[in-house]
Residue frames as a rotation matrix with the C-alpha (Angstrom) as fourth column:
MET 1
-0.695 0.161 -0.701 233.84
0.637 -0.315 -0.703 145.17
-0.334 -0.935 0.117 59.94
TYR 2
-0.792 0.474 -0.386 231.92
-0.525 -0.851 0.032 147.61
-0.313 0.228 0.922 57.88
ASN 3
-0.595 0.548 -0.588 229.94
-0.279 0.545 0.791 144.75
0.754 0.635 -0.172 56.59
ASN 4
-0.539 0.312 -0.782 229.02
0.762 0.576 -0.296 143.64
0.358 -0.756 -0.548 60.03
MET 5
-0.786 0.139 -0.603 228.23
0.279 -0.790 -0.546 147.14
-0.552 -0.597 0.582 61.01
GLY 6
-0.785 0.512 -0.350 226.06
-0.594 -0.458 0.662 147.70
0.179 0.727 0.663 57.95
ARG 7
-0.477 0.605 -0.638 224.09
0.240 0.788 0.567 144.55
0.845 0.117 -0.521 58.83
GLU 8
-0.517 0.273 -0.811 223.53
0.851 0.058 -0.523 145.73
-0.096 -0.960 -0.262 62.36
LEU 9
-0.844 0.214 -0.492 222.62
-0.201 -0.976 -0.080 149.21
-0.497 0.032 0.867 61.19
ALA 10
-0.628 0.661 -0.411 220.19
-0.459 0.112 0.881 147.73
0.628 0.742 0.233 58.60
TYR 11
-0.434 0.491 -0.756 218.81
0.625 0.768 0.140 145.49
0.649 -0.412 -0.640 61.36
ILE 12
-0.652 0.179 -0.737 218.32
0.583 -0.504 -0.638 148.39
-0.485 -0.845 0.224 63.76
ILE 13
-0.866 0.312 -0.391 216.78
-0.441 -0.845 0.303 150.56
-0.236 0.435 0.869 61.03
SER 14
-0.607 0.619 -0.499 214.51
-0.164 0.517 0.840 147.79
0.778 0.592 -0.212 59.91
SER 15
-0.526 0.291 -0.799 213.54
0.788 0.519 -0.330 147.18
0.319 -0.803 -0.503 63.49
LEU 16
-0.783 0.188 -0.593 212.81
0.135 -0.879 -0.458 150.84
-0.607 -0.439 0.663 64.08
ILE 17
-0.764 0.516 -0.388 210.74
-0.601 -0.350 0.718 150.90
0.235 0.781 0.578 60.95
LYS 18
-0.451 0.641 -0.621 208.74
0.330 0.766 0.552 147.78
0.829 0.044 -0.557 61.98
TRP 19
-0.456 0.246 -0.855 208.17
0.883 0.002 -0.470 149.16
-0.114 -0.969 -0.218 65.45
GLY 20
-0.899 0.111 -0.424 207.37
-0.147 -0.988 0.053 152.54
-0.413 0.110 0.904 64.07
ILE 21
-0.608 0.701 -0.373 204.79
-0.454 0.078 0.888 151.07
0.651 0.709 0.271 61.73
PHE 22
-0.435 0.412 -0.801 203.43
0.645 0.763 0.043 148.92
0.629 -0.498 -0.598 64.63
PHE 23
-0.562 0.213 -0.799 203.05
0.685 -0.423 -0.594 151.83
-0.464 -0.881 0.091 66.89
GLY 24
-0.913 0.249 -0.322 201.69
-0.380 -0.805 0.456 153.96
-0.146 0.539 0.830 64.15
ILE 25
-0.514 0.769 -0.379 199.00
0.033 0.459 0.888 151.43
0.857 0.444 -0.261 63.42
LEU 26
-0.309 0.422 -0.852 198.19
0.925 0.343 -0.165 151.16
0.223 -0.839 -0.496 67.18
TYR 27
-0.865 0.021 -0.501 198.12
0.122 -0.960 -0.251 154.99
-0.486 -0.278 0.828 67.43
LEU 28
-0.808 0.546 -0.222 195.56
-0.512 -0.462 0.724 155.14
0.293 0.699 0.652 64.55
ILE 29
-0.403 0.677 -0.616 193.48
0.361 0.736 0.573 152.34
0.841 0.008 -0.541 65.90
PHE 30
-0.352 0.211 -0.912 193.28
0.935 0.031 -0.354 153.64
-0.046 -0.977 -0.208 69.41
THR 31
-0.899 0.083 -0.431 192.77
-0.037 -0.993 -0.115 157.31
-0.437 -0.088 0.895 68.44
ASN 32
-0.654 0.706 -0.273 190.00
-0.515 -0.151 0.844 156.41
0.554 0.692 0.463 66.05
PHE 33
-0.273 0.539 -0.797 188.53
0.544 0.770 0.334 153.78
0.794 -0.342 -0.503 68.37
GLY 34
-0.680 -0.028 -0.733 188.69
0.698 -0.333 -0.634 156.22
-0.226 -0.943 0.246 71.25
THR 35
-0.877 0.405 -0.258 186.89
-0.467 -0.846 0.257 158.77
-0.114 0.346 0.931 69.12
PHE 36
-0.428 0.755 -0.497 184.31
-0.207 0.453 0.867 156.15
0.880 0.474 -0.038 68.32
LEU 37
-0.402 0.260 -0.878 183.93
0.825 0.518 -0.224 155.15
0.397 -0.814 -0.424 71.89
ILE 38
-0.864 0.087 -0.496 183.48
0.198 -0.847 -0.494 158.86
-0.463 -0.525 0.714 72.92
ILE 39
-0.746 0.609 -0.268 180.86
-0.611 -0.467 0.640 159.36
0.264 0.641 0.720 70.14
VAL 40
-0.294 0.626 -0.722 178.98
0.219 0.779 0.587 156.15
0.930 0.015 -0.366 71.23
PHE 41
-0.549 0.020 -0.836 179.05
0.835 0.068 -0.546 157.24
0.046 -0.997 -0.054 74.83
VAL 42
-0.898 0.307 -0.316 177.69
-0.264 -0.949 -0.173 160.75
-0.353 -0.072 0.933 74.03
LEU 43
-0.544 0.747 -0.383 174.91
-0.475 0.102 0.874 159.22
0.692 0.657 0.299 71.90
ILE 44
-0.330 0.371 -0.868 173.96
0.625 0.775 0.094 156.82
0.708 -0.512 -0.487 74.73
ALA 45
-0.734 -0.027 -0.679 174.04
0.606 -0.477 -0.636 159.64
-0.307 -0.878 0.367 77.31
VAL 46
-0.852 0.467 -0.237 171.86
-0.518 -0.821 0.242 161.88
-0.082 0.329 0.941 75.06
ALA 47
-0.362 0.736 -0.572 169.36
-0.150 0.559 0.815 158.99
0.920 0.381 -0.091 74.39
TYR 48
-0.412 0.145 -0.899 169.15
0.822 0.485 -0.298 158.29
0.392 -0.863 -0.319 78.13
TYR 49
-0.905 0.060 -0.420 168.62
0.167 -0.859 -0.484 161.94
-0.390 -0.508 0.768 79.01
ALA 50
-0.735 0.637 -0.233 165.89
-0.574 -0.400 0.715 162.24
0.362 0.659 0.659 76.40
PHE 51
-0.236 0.623 -0.746 164.14
0.255 0.780 0.571 159.00
0.937 -0.056 -0.344 77.59
TYR 52
-0.646 -0.059 -0.761 164.43
0.761 0.029 -0.648 160.25
0.060 -0.998 0.026 81.20
GLN 53
-0.910 0.298 -0.288 162.86
-0.222 -0.937 -0.270 163.66
-0.351 -0.182 0.919 80.41
PHE 54
-0.492 0.770 -0.406 160.04
-0.463 0.164 0.871 161.98
0.737 0.617 0.275 78.45
LYS 55
-0.352 0.225 -0.908 159.43
0.612 0.790 -0.042 159.59
0.708 -0.571 -0.416 81.29
LYS 56
-0.769 -0.009 -0.639 159.40
0.567 -0.470 -0.677 162.50
-0.294 -0.883 0.366 83.78
LYS 57
-0.812 0.543 -0.212 156.98
-0.583 -0.767 0.269 164.56
-0.016 0.342 0.939 81.68
PHE 58
-0.400 0.675 -0.620 154.75
-0.163 0.614 0.772 161.57
0.902 0.410 -0.135 81.16
LYS 59
-0.473 0.145 -0.869 154.58
0.807 0.468 -0.362 160.92
0.354 -0.872 -0.338 84.90
GLU 60
-0.906 0.122 -0.405 153.83
0.106 -0.861 -0.497 164.63
-0.410 -0.493 0.768 85.60
GLN 61
-0.695 0.655 -0.298 151.05
-0.603 -0.306 0.736 164.57
0.391 0.691 0.607 82.91
VAL 62
-0.267 0.556 -0.787 149.48
0.294 0.825 0.483 161.44
0.918 -0.103 -0.384 84.41
HIS 63
-0.583 0.035 -0.812 149.74
0.812 0.019 -0.583 162.74
-0.005 -0.999 -0.039 87.95
ASN 64
-0.921 0.223 -0.320 148.25
-0.172 -0.969 -0.180 166.11
-0.350 -0.111 0.930 87.03
GLN 65
-0.478 0.776 -0.411 145.39
-0.713 -0.069 0.698 164.73
0.514 0.626 0.586 84.97
GLY 66
-0.256 0.372 0.892 144.76
-0.702 0.563 -0.436 161.58
-0.665 -0.738 0.117 86.91
PHE 67
-0.953 0.025 0.303 143.33
0.187 0.834 0.518 158.44
-0.240 0.550 -0.799 85.44
ARG 68
-0.242 0.918 -0.315 140.24
-0.741 -0.384 -0.551 159.00
-0.627 0.100 0.773 83.37
PHE 69
-0.832 0.110 0.543 138.20
0.312 0.903 0.295 156.16
-0.458 0.415 -0.786 81.91
THR 70
-0.389 0.759 -0.523 135.65
-0.811 -0.551 -0.198 156.95
-0.438 0.347 0.829 79.22
PHE 71
-0.610 0.268 0.745 133.13
0.360 0.932 -0.041 154.56
-0.706 0.243 -0.666 77.84
ASN 72
-0.562 0.423 -0.711 131.50
-0.767 -0.588 0.256 155.02
-0.310 0.689 0.655 74.54
GLY 73
-0.061 0.629 0.775 128.53
-0.174 0.758 -0.629 152.79
-0.983 -0.173 0.063 74.01
GLN 74
0.706 0.310 -0.636 128.71
-0.625 -0.148 -0.766 153.39
-0.332 0.939 0.089 70.26
ASP 75
-0.262 -0.900 -0.347 131.82
-0.965 0.249 0.083 151.24
0.012 0.356 -0.934 70.16
PHE 76
-0.792 0.068 0.607 129.74
-0.089 0.970 -0.224 148.15
-0.605 -0.232 -0.762 70.87
SER 77
-0.811 0.559 -0.171 127.27
-0.132 0.109 0.985 146.68
0.570 0.822 -0.015 68.41
SER 78
-0.503 0.704 0.500 123.69
-0.840 -0.264 -0.473 146.73
-0.201 -0.659 0.725 69.51
ASN 79
0.211 0.617 -0.758 122.67
-0.675 0.653 0.344 143.44
0.707 0.439 0.554 68.09
SER 80
0.621 0.209 0.755 122.18
-0.781 0.249 0.573 140.68
-0.068 -0.946 0.318 70.52
SER 81
0.938 -0.288 -0.191 124.39
0.230 0.932 -0.279 138.08
0.258 0.218 0.941 68.98
SER 82
0.130 -0.974 0.188 127.60
0.229 -0.155 -0.961 140.03
0.965 0.168 0.203 69.58
ASN 83
-0.633 -0.444 0.634 127.03
-0.421 -0.491 -0.763 141.28
0.650 -0.750 0.124 73.10
GLY 84
-0.835 0.287 -0.469 124.60
0.494 0.767 -0.410 138.71
0.242 -0.574 -0.782 74.61
GLY 85
0.049 0.974 0.221 121.60
0.749 -0.182 0.637 141.08
0.661 0.134 -0.738 74.38
PHE 86
-0.008 -0.153 -0.988 123.06
0.881 -0.468 0.065 143.72
-0.473 -0.870 0.139 76.69
ASP 87
0.679 0.235 0.696 122.13
0.561 -0.777 -0.285 147.25
0.474 0.584 -0.659 75.79
PHE 88
-0.302 -0.862 -0.407 125.32
0.953 -0.270 -0.137 149.25
0.008 -0.429 0.903 76.42
ARG 89
-0.589 0.131 0.797 123.63
0.125 -0.960 0.251 152.58
0.798 0.248 0.549 75.49
GLU 90
0.518 0.832 0.197 121.00
-0.097 -0.172 0.980 152.06
0.850 -0.527 -0.009 78.20
PHE 91
0.460 -0.509 -0.727 123.74
0.878 0.382 0.288 150.94
0.131 -0.771 0.623 80.64
GLU 92
-0.605 -0.778 0.168 125.66
0.740 -0.628 -0.243 154.16
0.294 -0.023 0.955 80.00
GLU 93
-0.254 0.615 0.746 122.60
-0.075 -0.782 0.619 156.31
0.964 0.101 0.245 80.19
ARG 94
0.747 0.569 -0.344 121.57
0.233 0.261 0.937 154.66
0.623 -0.780 0.063 83.52
PHE 95
0.086 -0.827 -0.556 125.12
0.988 0.143 -0.060 155.02
0.129 -0.544 0.829 84.80
ARG 96
-0.763 -0.328 0.557 125.14
0.323 -0.940 -0.111 158.82
0.560 0.095 0.823 84.01
GLN 97
0.108 0.860 0.498 121.79
-0.240 -0.464 0.853 159.22
0.965 -0.212 0.156 85.70
GLY 98
-0.593 -0.455 0.664 123.12
-0.750 0.012 -0.661 157.50
0.293 -0.890 -0.349 88.91
GLY 99
0.371 0.903 -0.217 120.77
-0.771 0.430 0.470 154.63
0.518 -0.007 0.855 88.65
PHE 100
0.074 -0.424 -0.902 123.21
0.157 0.899 -0.410 152.22
0.985 -0.111 0.133 90.27
ASN 101
-0.839 -0.434 0.328 123.44
-0.186 -0.337 -0.923 154.10
0.511 -0.836 0.202 93.53
GLN 102
-0.173 0.847 0.503 119.78
-0.979 -0.203 0.005 153.32
0.106 -0.492 0.864 94.32
GLY 103
-0.717 -0.213 0.664 120.33
-0.423 0.889 -0.172 149.59
-0.554 -0.404 -0.728 94.30
ASN 104
0.368 0.930 0.018 117.99
-0.479 0.206 -0.853 149.02
-0.797 0.305 0.521 91.31
PHE 105
0.032 -0.445 -0.895 120.26
-0.980 0.160 -0.115 147.17
0.194 0.881 -0.431 89.11
ASN 106
0.159 0.052 0.986 119.67
-0.517 0.855 0.038 143.39
-0.841 -0.516 0.163 88.81
HIS 107
-0.688 -0.536 0.490 120.35
0.080 0.614 0.785 140.51
-0.721 0.579 -0.380 86.44
GLY 108
-0.037 0.781 0.624 116.98
0.887 0.313 -0.339 140.96
-0.460 0.541 -0.704 84.71
GLY 109
-0.093 -0.034 0.995 117.72
0.700 -0.712 0.041 144.55
0.708 0.701 0.090 83.73
PHE 110
-0.967 -0.182 0.180 117.10
0.036 -0.793 -0.608 147.97
0.253 -0.581 0.774 85.24
ASN 111
-0.020 0.974 -0.227 113.91
0.759 0.162 0.630 147.95
0.651 -0.160 -0.742 87.42
SER 112
-0.854 -0.106 -0.510 113.14
0.437 -0.677 -0.592 151.32
-0.283 -0.728 0.624 88.92
LEU 113
0.121 0.936 -0.331 110.20
0.576 -0.337 -0.745 153.69
-0.808 -0.101 -0.580 89.09
SER 114
0.029 -0.102 -0.994 111.72
-0.542 -0.837 0.070 155.94
-0.840 0.537 -0.080 86.54
GLU 115
-0.922 -0.358 -0.148 112.24
-0.312 0.457 0.833 153.16
-0.231 0.814 -0.533 84.09
LEU 116
-0.535 0.815 0.222 108.64
0.726 0.578 -0.372 152.05
-0.432 -0.038 -0.901 84.64
SER 117
0.294 0.670 -0.681 107.41
0.164 -0.738 -0.655 155.49
-0.942 0.081 -0.327 83.89
GLU 118
-0.435 -0.582 -0.687 109.69
-0.660 -0.313 0.683 155.61
-0.613 0.750 -0.248 80.90
ALA 119
-0.951 0.104 0.290 108.12
0.233 0.858 0.457 152.42
-0.202 0.502 -0.841 79.65
LYS 120
-0.041 0.998 -0.057 104.58
0.785 -0.003 -0.619 153.67
-0.618 -0.070 -0.783 80.16
ASP 121
0.231 0.106 -0.967 105.46
-0.323 -0.929 -0.179 156.84
-0.918 0.353 -0.181 78.25
PHE 122
-0.774 -0.601 -0.199 107.02
-0.431 0.270 0.861 154.84
-0.464 0.752 -0.468 75.51
PHE 123
-0.778 0.565 0.273 103.90
0.627 0.717 0.304 152.72
-0.024 0.408 -0.913 75.05
GLY 124
-0.710 0.523 0.472 101.62
-0.157 -0.771 0.618 155.79
0.687 0.365 0.629 75.55
PHE 125
0.021 0.729 -0.684 99.95
0.739 0.449 0.501 154.70
0.673 -0.516 -0.530 78.77
THR 126
-0.239 -0.068 0.969 98.69
-0.374 -0.914 -0.157 157.28
0.896 -0.400 0.193 81.19
SER 127
0.448 0.412 0.794 97.34
-0.894 0.228 0.386 154.75
-0.022 -0.882 0.470 83.75
ASP 128
-0.476 -0.575 0.666 98.36
-0.576 0.776 0.258 151.34
-0.664 -0.261 -0.700 84.85
PRO 129
-0.136 0.413 -0.901 97.75
-0.935 0.247 0.254 149.00
0.328 0.877 0.352 81.87
THR 130
0.627 0.326 0.707 96.53
-0.494 0.869 0.037 145.37
-0.602 -0.372 0.706 81.92
ARG 131
-0.270 -0.707 0.653 98.40
0.056 0.666 0.744 142.44
-0.961 0.237 -0.141 80.43
ASP 132
0.162 0.478 0.863 96.14
0.871 0.342 -0.352 142.50
-0.464 0.809 -0.361 77.41
GLU 133
0.969 0.138 -0.205 96.48
0.058 -0.932 -0.357 146.25
-0.240 0.334 -0.911 76.78
ILE 134
0.221 -0.962 -0.158 100.33
-0.501 -0.251 0.828 145.79
-0.837 -0.104 -0.538 76.97
LYS 135
-0.365 -0.306 0.879 100.30
0.441 0.775 0.452 143.02
-0.820 0.553 -0.149 74.38
ARG 136
0.528 0.680 0.508 97.91
0.769 -0.129 -0.626 144.85
-0.360 0.722 -0.591 72.15
ARG 137
0.877 -0.279 -0.390 99.97
-0.298 -0.954 0.012 148.13
-0.376 0.106 -0.921 72.24
TYR 138
-0.049 -0.966 0.252 103.17
-0.241 0.257 0.936 146.10
-0.969 -0.015 -0.245 71.74
LYS 139
-0.070 0.028 0.997 101.87
0.789 0.614 0.038 144.63
-0.611 0.789 -0.065 68.47
GLU 140
0.894 0.429 0.131 100.91
0.434 -0.751 -0.497 148.13
-0.115 0.501 -0.858 67.24
LEU 141
0.685 -0.685 -0.249 104.30
-0.557 -0.712 0.427 149.61
-0.470 -0.153 -0.870 68.10
ALA 142
-0.037 -0.687 0.726 106.13
0.134 0.717 0.684 146.52
-0.990 0.123 0.065 66.68
LYS 143
0.457 0.337 0.823 104.62
0.856 0.085 -0.510 147.27
-0.242 0.938 -0.249 63.34
LYS 144
0.998 -0.021 0.051 105.83
-0.010 -0.977 -0.214 150.89
0.054 0.213 -0.976 63.61
TYR 145
0.551 -0.830 0.089 109.35
-0.764 -0.458 0.454 150.23
-0.336 -0.318 -0.887 64.95
HIS 146
0.657 -0.337 0.674 110.37
0.331 0.933 0.144 146.90
-0.677 0.128 0.725 63.31
PRO 147
-0.147 -0.906 -0.398 113.76
-0.154 -0.377 0.913 147.29
-0.977 0.195 -0.084 61.53
ASP 148
-0.629 -0.060 0.775 112.48
0.673 0.457 0.582 145.93
-0.389 0.887 -0.248 58.32
ILE 149
0.357 0.874 0.328 109.79
0.933 -0.352 -0.077 148.63
0.048 0.334 -0.941 58.11
ASN 150
0.973 -0.044 -0.225 111.62
0.008 -0.974 0.227 151.75
-0.229 -0.223 -0.948 59.44
ASN 151
0.496 -0.849 0.184 115.10
0.264 -0.054 -0.963 153.13
0.827 0.526 0.197 58.63
HIS 152
0.533 -0.322 0.782 116.07
-0.746 -0.615 0.255 153.66
0.399 -0.720 -0.568 62.29
GLY 153
-0.556 -0.774 -0.305 117.78
-0.537 0.613 -0.579 150.37
0.635 -0.158 -0.756 62.76
ASP 154
0.043 0.592 -0.805 116.87
0.409 0.724 0.555 147.89
0.911 -0.353 -0.211 65.52
GLY 155
-0.904 -0.425 0.046 117.41
0.126 -0.367 -0.922 150.26
0.409 -0.828 0.385 68.48
LEU 156
-0.488 0.791 0.369 113.79
-0.847 -0.531 0.019 151.21
0.211 -0.303 0.929 68.78
MET 157
0.376 0.616 -0.692 112.68
-0.426 0.778 0.462 147.65
0.823 0.121 0.555 68.53
GLN 158
-0.334 -0.562 -0.756 115.08
0.520 0.560 -0.646 146.59
0.786 -0.609 0.105 71.25
LYS 159
-0.966 -0.027 0.258 113.77
-0.188 -0.615 -0.766 149.30
0.179 -0.788 0.589 73.45
LEU 160
-0.052 0.990 -0.133 110.22
-0.855 0.025 0.518 148.25
0.516 0.140 0.845 72.77
ASN 161
0.218 0.055 -0.974 111.04
0.074 0.995 0.073 144.72
0.973 -0.088 0.213 73.68
HIS 162
-0.730 -0.618 -0.292 112.81
0.389 -0.025 -0.921 145.85
0.562 -0.786 0.259 76.87
TYR 163
-0.801 0.463 0.379 109.95
-0.592 -0.709 -0.384 148.16
0.091 -0.532 0.842 77.92
LYS 164
0.180 0.870 -0.459 107.43
-0.613 0.464 0.639 145.36
0.769 0.166 0.617 77.23
ASP 165
-0.121 -0.365 -0.923 109.33
0.438 0.815 -0.379 143.13
0.891 -0.450 0.061 79.56
VAL 166
-0.966 -0.252 0.062 109.45
0.081 -0.518 -0.852 145.91
0.246 -0.818 0.520 82.27
LEU 167
-0.430 0.880 0.200 105.69
-0.854 -0.469 0.227 146.51
0.294 -0.073 0.953 81.93
LEU 168
0.276 0.548 -0.790 104.81
-0.284 0.832 0.477 142.77
0.918 0.092 0.385 82.03
LYS 169
-0.499 -0.427 -0.754 106.92
0.594 0.465 -0.657 142.34
0.631 -0.776 0.021 85.23
ALA 170
-0.990 0.056 0.127 105.29
-0.127 -0.746 -0.654 145.38
0.058 -0.664 0.746 86.80
PHE 171
-0.170 0.985 0.005 101.69
-0.934 -0.159 -0.319 144.52
-0.313 -0.059 0.948 85.76
PRO 172
-0.936 -0.331 0.116 101.42
-0.294 0.921 0.256 140.70
-0.192 0.206 -0.960 85.62
ASN 173
-0.388 0.878 0.279 97.61
0.449 0.445 -0.775 140.59
-0.805 -0.175 -0.567 85.72
């Protein structure tokens, strides 16, 4: 009888130990996992709040400042192979002067009275020139402004070519 009781007692004690170890492990897993979940939740909440505040400030900044587009003609190369011969600096200058509001922009370039007077001043004409005078003065200025001769780059030569075209269109005879 003591033998049977000892076995039962040993069985109960071993079962209690097994269940105690099992519940102890579950306790450790869930308390540490619960702590882990709480930390993850807090980190996600803080990250979301920071993102929300950043988004809110960004929207306010954009709303207060509005959208501003700036164009810098120096960002574009002035040689004709990269931009198809379009002079971005002249475009920007004409845009700032309000030259587009007068309906004087066409596919051949900028044709306006102010541009014609600029071309005449550039060539040094005080009166209306003839076609031969334009060609003669062009050759003189080309020697002066050619990029191989001066150190100013090809900007002046491009301007000279453009103004020659303007003058030849305005004074075809």
